[in-house]
Legacy VTK file of the C-alpha trace (Angstrom):
# vtk DataFile Version 3.0
C-alpha trace
ASCII
DATASET POLYDATA
POINTS 219 float
62.682 -69.205 -56.142
66.118 -69.353 -57.036
68.335 -72.024 -55.193
72.060 -70.584 -54.128
74.523 -73.494 -52.987
77.726 -72.062 -52.349
79.739 -75.100 -51.544
80.059 -76.939 -55.190
83.185 -76.983 -57.226
85.099 -73.833 -57.072
85.600 -71.870 -60.465
82.861 -73.801 -62.408
80.330 -72.660 -60.077
81.678 -69.082 -59.829
79.182 -67.208 -57.417
78.683 -63.046 -57.803
77.597 -61.228 -55.120
76.321 -57.578 -55.191
76.822 -55.481 -52.314
74.605 -52.299 -51.662
76.095 -48.831 -51.331
77.075 -47.736 -48.175
74.200 -44.874 -48.217
70.368 -44.831 -48.618
69.824 -43.040 -52.021
66.487 -42.032 -53.699
64.316 -44.870 -55.209
66.690 -47.179 -53.919
63.974 -50.101 -53.625
63.407 -49.768 -57.246
66.991 -50.077 -58.339
67.277 -53.197 -55.909
63.905 -55.041 -57.308
65.377 -54.488 -60.790
68.732 -55.990 -60.218
66.836 -59.229 -58.603
64.339 -58.991 -62.007
67.609 -59.262 -64.285
68.878 -62.564 -62.243
70.864 -61.204 -59.026
70.541 -64.282 -56.664
71.997 -62.322 -53.466
72.100 -58.981 -51.852
74.045 -57.672 -49.400
72.389 -54.796 -47.752
75.129 -52.682 -45.827
74.644 -49.540 -44.515
76.506 -48.823 -41.823
74.599 -45.042 -40.921
71.122 -46.224 -41.370
68.746 -46.436 -38.692
66.281 -49.213 -37.680
63.503 -47.387 -39.208
65.070 -45.961 -42.198
66.466 -49.570 -42.975
63.128 -51.264 -42.229
61.631 -48.572 -45.022
63.887 -50.061 -47.700
63.027 -53.501 -47.020
59.353 -52.594 -47.439
60.262 -51.417 -51.178
62.124 -54.798 -51.913
59.605 -57.430 -53.731
58.356 -59.603 -51.036
59.380 -62.813 -53.174
62.882 -61.381 -53.149
63.272 -60.941 -49.424
64.839 -64.008 -48.740
67.926 -63.238 -50.604
68.658 -60.046 -48.636
71.574 -60.287 -46.140
71.692 -57.851 -43.145
75.152 -56.211 -42.091
73.404 -54.316 -39.516
70.151 -54.424 -37.228
69.819 -58.211 -37.430
66.707 -57.758 -35.529
64.499 -56.512 -39.011
65.640 -60.347 -39.763
63.451 -61.372 -37.500
60.804 -59.207 -38.256
60.808 -59.986 -42.236
61.637 -63.256 -41.526
64.910 -62.933 -43.372
67.323 -65.991 -43.518
70.616 -64.769 -44.233
72.788 -62.589 -41.519
76.137 -61.213 -42.369
78.743 -60.385 -39.460
81.102 -57.508 -40.284
84.822 -58.683 -38.878
84.302 -56.229 -35.907
80.611 -57.718 -35.017
82.243 -60.978 -35.424
85.209 -60.462 -33.216
82.966 -59.017 -30.712
80.419 -61.821 -30.633
82.735 -64.837 -30.666
83.118 -65.131 -27.121
79.451 -66.553 -26.777
79.844 -68.355 -29.913
76.791 -68.312 -32.954
75.457 -71.032 -31.545
72.213 -69.282 -30.788
72.221 -68.287 -34.667
72.774 -71.734 -36.100
69.105 -72.932 -36.489
67.534 -74.516 -39.643
67.169 -72.078 -42.440
69.372 -69.000 -40.854
72.628 -68.888 -42.896
75.442 -66.807 -41.563
78.182 -64.858 -43.230
81.345 -62.573 -42.197
84.442 -60.837 -43.617
87.825 -61.336 -43.217
91.048 -59.298 -44.058
93.736 -62.025 -42.928
93.563 -65.827 -44.455
94.797 -67.047 -41.007
91.473 -65.959 -39.694
89.571 -68.367 -41.800
89.861 -71.552 -40.002
87.991 -69.812 -36.787
84.956 -69.366 -39.274
83.695 -72.787 -39.465
80.027 -71.308 -38.773
79.969 -69.365 -41.210
78.406 -70.540 -45.082
80.795 -68.045 -46.643
83.394 -65.212 -45.743
84.438 -62.008 -47.745
88.209 -61.806 -48.136
89.321 -58.506 -49.144
91.091 -56.584 -50.495
92.035 -58.942 -53.729
92.502 -55.767 -56.224
92.934 -52.265 -55.264
89.473 -51.114 -54.344
86.924 -49.196 -56.696
85.000 -47.368 -53.572
87.532 -47.014 -51.057
90.296 -44.621 -51.961
93.501 -45.935 -50.623
92.482 -49.509 -49.793
95.039 -51.632 -51.733
95.379 -55.192 -52.271
98.742 -56.915 -50.530
98.171 -60.372 -52.649
101.179 -61.627 -55.225
100.018 -61.130 -58.838
100.655 -65.386 -58.834
98.037 -65.856 -55.625
96.238 -68.845 -55.618
94.016 -69.944 -52.476
94.864 -73.162 -50.748
91.597 -74.552 -49.419
90.811 -77.144 -46.469
88.005 -79.710 -46.047
85.849 -77.868 -43.514
86.503 -74.419 -44.556
83.457 -71.966 -45.599
83.503 -70.692 -48.664
85.589 -67.976 -49.668
84.256 -65.092 -51.798
86.878 -62.507 -53.376
85.965 -58.973 -52.617
87.925 -55.502 -53.413
88.183 -53.782 -56.954
86.923 -56.888 -58.871
85.540 -55.566 -62.596
84.654 -57.306 -64.959
87.963 -57.898 -66.255
89.204 -59.613 -63.301
86.439 -62.005 -63.319
88.628 -65.100 -64.930
91.626 -63.947 -62.387
89.828 -64.256 -59.762
88.369 -67.799 -60.923
92.169 -68.899 -61.881
92.943 -67.657 -58.006
90.513 -70.625 -56.844
88.024 -68.542 -54.932
84.536 -69.605 -54.762
82.939 -66.471 -56.258
83.154 -62.579 -55.965
81.077 -59.882 -54.380
81.496 -56.566 -55.985
80.377 -53.226 -54.848
82.067 -50.452 -56.851
81.745 -52.371 -60.064
77.981 -51.900 -59.724
77.462 -48.500 -58.451
80.603 -46.422 -59.403
81.158 -47.272 -62.850
78.742 -46.268 -65.985
74.956 -45.298 -65.749
73.450 -48.373 -65.176
73.450 -50.890 -62.060
71.902 -53.155 -64.073
73.914 -53.164 -66.950
76.911 -53.462 -64.842
75.479 -56.571 -62.997
74.536 -58.291 -66.532
78.372 -57.584 -67.606
79.664 -59.207 -64.640
76.919 -62.058 -64.533
78.185 -62.946 -68.289
81.745 -62.864 -67.421
81.166 -65.458 -64.485
78.784 -67.452 -67.222
81.410 -67.736 -69.584
84.018 -69.068 -66.666
81.220 -71.981 -66.030
80.765 -73.152 -69.687
84.750 -72.906 -70.429
85.185 -75.121 -67.136
82.429 -77.340 -68.347
83.339 -77.646 -72.231
LINES 1 220
219 0 1 2 3 4 5 6 7 8 9 10 11 12 13 14 15 16 17 18 19 20 21 22 23 24 25 26 27 28 29 30 31 32 33 34 35 36 37 38 39 40 41 42 43 44 45 46 47 48 49 50 51 52 53 54 55 56 57 58 59 60 61 62 63 64 65 66 67 68 69 70 71 72 73 74 75 76 77 78 79 80 81 82 83 84 85 86 87 88 89 90 91 92 93 94 95 96 97 98 99 100 101 102 103 104 105 106 107 108 109 110 111 112 113 114 115 116 117 118 119 120 121 122 123 124 125 126 127 128 129 130 131 132 133 134 135 136 137 138 139 140 141 142 143 144 145 146 147 148 149 150 151 152 153 154 155 156 157 158 159 160 161 162 163 164 165 166 167 168 169 170 171 172 173 174 175 176 177 178 179 180 181 182 183 184 185 186 187 188 189 190 191 192 193 194 195 196 197 198 199 200 201 202 203 204 205 206 207 208 209 210 211 212 213 214 215 216 217 218
């Protein structure tokens, strides 16, 4: 079983998170298992239009040895059904839930993540292990979804903040820049599913780029 700790030295331990396509597709379970076989440590299952039965079928197709590395964006009741420790709160869902807080979710072994589009929101996300901040670059998968960050942007972190994961338009050529921006890691969608022919090959290229960053920082 792989261990995965986010809150370490930032650039040296650049983390790579893979996100699913928003739509279900044939043999998707096989592709997800192949990505895990290739070394993927965490997989965000984001299917905004999928029903509970459809999402259940997909989870059942994933090797039980890998299911603890799944993160559900919708239908969190399935986390209890499959004993999945990770759940993601998209920004709107987090804001809706904020009035009652997340005390009921903060149980031993349960790990939460969320999404933000404004860095000023980080201070209010202490209940979460990490947050996605987007878009860092112009999106690959969403036409017209453009970054507003300056070219010399560097994230200033504060004690008590969750880890901040860069999302949006990230390709292999951006990995070094994401590290220089001082993010804890990167999340990819289009660079896995929309480029080339093989999601596994795309993942391995990104994983290798992250490893190069780690090795350059430790040498």
